[in-house]
N, C-alpha and C positions, 0 to 999 in steps of 0.2 A: 736652319741647322745650328746656328750659333747659340740660340736660346737653349736648345737641347744639350749642347756641349756644356754650357754653364750649369744647367740643372744637374748634369751628370757629375761634374766636379763637386758641386755642393752636396751631392748625396753622401760624399765621404766626410766632409767637414765644412765649417763656415770659412769664408774667404773674402778678401777684399778684391777690388777690381784689379789691383796690381798683382795680387797672388794668382788670380785666374789667368792673367796674361802670361805669367811665368809658367804655370802648369801647361798651358797650350804650347808655349815655346819649346818645352821639353818633351812633348808627346804629339798631340793632335795637329800641330802646325805642319807636320810632314805631309799631311793629306787634307788639312783644312785649317787655314790661318785667319787671324782677325787682328785688327789694330785696336788701340785704346779707343779710337774714335768710333769703333763699332761695338766694343764691349760695354761701355758705359750706357749708351742708349738702350742696348739689349737688357741690361740690368734694370733700367728704369721701366721698360715695358713689362718685364717679369714681375716687378714689384706692384705695378698698377693692376696686373691680373691676379694679385695675391698668391702668386706661385713661390715668391721668396719674400723674406723680411730683411730689413737692414737695422743695424745697431751701431751707434757711434761710440767709439772707445778711444781712450788716450793711452798709448803704449810707448814707454820709453820717452815720454815727453812729446810724442808725435800723435797727431789726430789720425784716426783710422776708422773707416766705415766698413764693417763686416756684414756680409750677406749670408743668410742661411735659408735652406729650403723649407717650405711648409708641407703639411700632409697632402694638401691639394696639389702642390708642386710634385711631390713624389708620385702621386697617382698619375698625373699627366705624363711624367717622364717614363714611368714603367709601361704605360699604355703605348707610348710611341716606340719604346724599345722592343715590345713584343711583335711589332709589325714586321713582315718579311722584308729583307733588305733588297733594294732595287739596284741592280748592277748598272753601272754607267761606263760607257766606253771611253769617254774623254775626261772623266774626273775620278778622283780617288776618295771623295767624301763618303762613299759607301762604307768605308772602313770605320767611320765614326761610331755607328751602333755596335760593331764588333768590339771596339775598344772598351765599351761599358757593359759587356755581356756578363760580367761577374754578378751584376744585380738581377740577372734574368734566371728563371727556372731552367735547369739543365735540359729538360725535355723540350721546352720551347726553343731554346738556343740550338739544339740539334736539328729540329725541324726546319728552322730558318736557314741554317747552314746548308742543309740538303737542298732546299729550294733555290738557294743562291748558286749552288754548284750546277743545278739543272739549267739555270739561265746562262751561266758562263759557258757551259758545254755547248749550248746552241751557237754562241759566238765563236767558239773554237772550231766547230764544224764548218761554219761559214768561211773562216779564214783558210781552213784546209782546202775547201772547195775552190777558193780563189787561187791558191797556190797550185793546185792540180791543173786548173785552167791555164795558168801562166806557163806551166811546164808543157802542156799540150801545144801551146802557141809558140813554143821554143823561144820565149822572151827571157827565160831564166837561164839560158845557156851561159856558162861562165859565171862571172861575178857581176850581178846587176843590182843596183840600189833598190829597185822595185821589189825584187825577190827577197833581198835581205830584210827589208822592212816587214814583209809578210812573215818571214821566219821569226823576226823579233816578236810580232804579235802572237804567233802560234805558241812560242815558248812562254810568253807572258801569261797567256790563258792556261797553259798546262801547269805552270808554276802556281797560279791562283787556285786552280781546282785541286791540286795536290795539297796546298796549304789548308784549304777548307776541309779536305778529306781527313787530314791528320787532326785538325781541331775538332771535327765531329767525332772522331774515334776517341779522343781524350775525354770529350764530353760524355760519350757513351759509357766510358769507364766510371765516370763520376756517378752516372745514373745507376749503374750496376752496384757500385760500392754503397750508394744510398739505400738500394733495395735490400742488400745483404745486411746492412746495419739495422734496418727496420725489422728484417726477419729475425735477427739475433735478439732484438729487444722483445719481440713477440714471444719467442721461445723462452727467454728469461722470465717474462711475466707469467707464462703458462706454468713454468717450473715452480715459480714462487707461489702461484695459486694452488698448485698441487701439493706443495709442501705445507702450506697453510691449512689446506683441507685435511691432510694426514695428521697434522699436529692437533687440529680441532677435534678430529675423530678420536685420536688417542686420548685426548683430555676428557672427552665425553665418556669413553670407556672406563678410564681411570676413576672418574667421578662416580660413575654408576657402580663400579666395583666397590669403592669406598662406602657408598651409601648402602649397598647390599651387605657389606661386611659389618657396618655399624648396626644395621637392622638385625642381623643375625646375633651380634653380641648383645644387643638390647633385649632381643627375644629370649636368648639363653639366660640372661641375668634375671629377667622377669620370671622365667620358669624356675630357676634356682631359688629365687626369693619365695615364690609361691610354695615350692616344695618344703622349704624350711619352716614356713608359717604353718603348713599343714601338719608337719611332724610335731611341732611344738604343741599344737592344739590337741593332737592325738595323745600325747604324753600326759598332758594336763587332765584329760578326761579319764585316764586310767589311774590316776593317783598322783602321777607326776612327782615332781620333787616335793619333799616334806615341807609343809607350811607350819606356821605357829600353831594352828588349830589341830594339826594332825600328829603333833608330838605324842608318843605313847605315855600313858600315865603310870606312875610308879605305884 
């Protein structure tokens, strides 16, 4: 579990062993803690597996060894993160994967949350059955520690299931928002394609009209020119304008 926690933190940015310990102290240590004596050997194992790389730097006059995750490390971490979370009755380390679910596809996250709720629901029903049996045996009359512990367990499971339900609902909203966004993009693309087609068609029509008009003008010009030439020729044949040889003699 510790190695996956380290990979999860390195998904965000490079960090030293000291940084990783501080990150854990402020978050995951509430349900999974580790000492420096565990963190550094885990970093060494991860580097040997080529899941992380280390780089030595001097910052502020102090030696610092920074670790960063490799592409292979990202793949290993995401493969682990996609697995359904196993509920544990006596430990809270099942919360570790949930802590890094921002790196998981919303659909997969929702499916895993629903599976987790199903498992927790089984435990809840078992505790309720034990409580009912205790009531039948009249051992829960008044205030008994046995009955109080069972009530604690029941309320814990109910809280856990409600928490998962709310988280799944918010994840579902993200999925719906993503689908609407994709739909809007597709509609916009379709509208742009339609506009482009209309512009292209209008351009083709305009071009065709210009060509047709130019052809008509050219044809009219040719006809006019031909008519003038024909008229001039006819005049010449009838005597036409007086030339030097046609002057009348005195």
